N, C-alpha and C positions, 0 to 999 in steps of 0.2 A: 540566458538565465530563464528558468521556468517560474511560473507563479508559485509553485511549491517551494522551490529553492529560495525565492524572495521571502516567503513566509517563514521559512526556517532561519534565514539570515536575520530577519527582524526579531524572531523569538530568541535567538542566540545572543542575548544581551551581555553575557559573560565572556563572549568571544572564544568559546571552547573550540579547540581543534577537532578534527575528525577523529583522531586517536582518543582524545579526552571524551568525546561523545560516545564512542564505541566502548570505552572502559566503563563509563557511567552506566551505559545501557546494560552491560554485562553484570555490573554490581546490582542492578535492579531486576535482574532475571530475564533480560531480553537478549536476543541474538542478532546483533548488527555489527559487522566488521568495519574496520576503519576505512577500507576502500569504498564500501557502500556509502558510508556516511559522507565521505569526501565527494563522491559523485552527486549525491543529493544536494550538498551545500553549494556546489558550483553549477548545478543545473544540468548535469550530464547523466541523466537517469531515464529509465523507462517508466512504465506505469507502476506506481508503488503497490506493494502488497500490504495487507492490513497490519501484519506484525511489525513492519518497518515504521509505518505511521504511528502505531501505538508506542513504539520505543522512542521515537523522536518527541512525541507529545509528553511522555513521561519525563525524559531527560531535560527537555527544554521548558517544561512547565507551561505548555501551550495547549489549549483545548483541542482534542482530537477533531472536533467539528470544524475548527479553523483550518487544520491541515487537509482534511477531506475536501473542503470547499476549494482550497488552493489547487488541489489535485483533480478538480472537476469530478468528484465522487459524491454520492448521496450523503446528505448531512442530517436527514430526518432522524436517524437513530444511530447512536454510537455504541450501543450495547450489542453484544453477540446475539445472533438469532437463537432462540430457544424454542424447540418444537413443542407442540401441545403435549399434555401428559399422556394422551392416547398413543403417542409415538413409541412409548415403551413396549407396546405390543408388537412392534415390527421385528421381523427376523433380521439377522445380520445382513443377509442379501438385500432385503428391502431397504435397510438403512444405507447401505452403500449406493443403492439406486437413487435414493432421495439426495444423498450428498452429491452424486454425479449430476443430477438435474440442477441443483443449486450452482455447481461449477459451470455447467453449460449455459445457464442463464446469465451468469456474470461475464463469461467469455463473449457471448453474442452481443453484449452491450458495452464491451470494453470495461466492465466493472462499474460503470456509472449509474446504470439503471435508467439513464436518460438518453443513451446513445453516446457514442464517442465524440469528443470535441473535434472541431475542424482541424486543429493542429495534429491530433493523433491520427485522424483519418488520412490526412495528407502524408504523414510519415509512413503509415502503413502502405499507402499507395506507392510511395517512392521505393519502399523496401520490398513491395509486392508480397507482404505477409501481414498477418494479424498480430499486433503487439500483445504481449501478455506480461503479467507480473511474474516475478520469480517465485517459485515455490519456497516454502519455509526451509531454510538451510541451504539454499542455492544462491549463487551470485545473481545480482540484478542484471538483466540483459542491458547491454549498452544502448544508449540513444544515439541516433546518427544525425 
């Protein structure tokens, strides 16, 4: 089990199944399929993406900050990043470049902003690759 799955289990006071969580998430406008929910509940998951954490936080009525802490992600701010007003002057190409810089910064730190946890670094070394979260709409990569 992972610390995140432990936190999800503790927050799941109603004992919702993975299918029930996925159904509730869909009703609330989130996109989490039952297989992904099941993997998170049993601790068989990779690094979570933000959309998945937000869906679990909403459905299980647990603070997003709690889930981020359990996933070893930054907890300082749970609000989406909003660029300064001057960013409206950027061209489409410049905006894509800024978005890519943000993605690169997250990938280089494993998404935590503090560097990857020892367990994640060990898993990456064993798999000889850098772990990454699934993109929105894609299946979560399996943990080994």
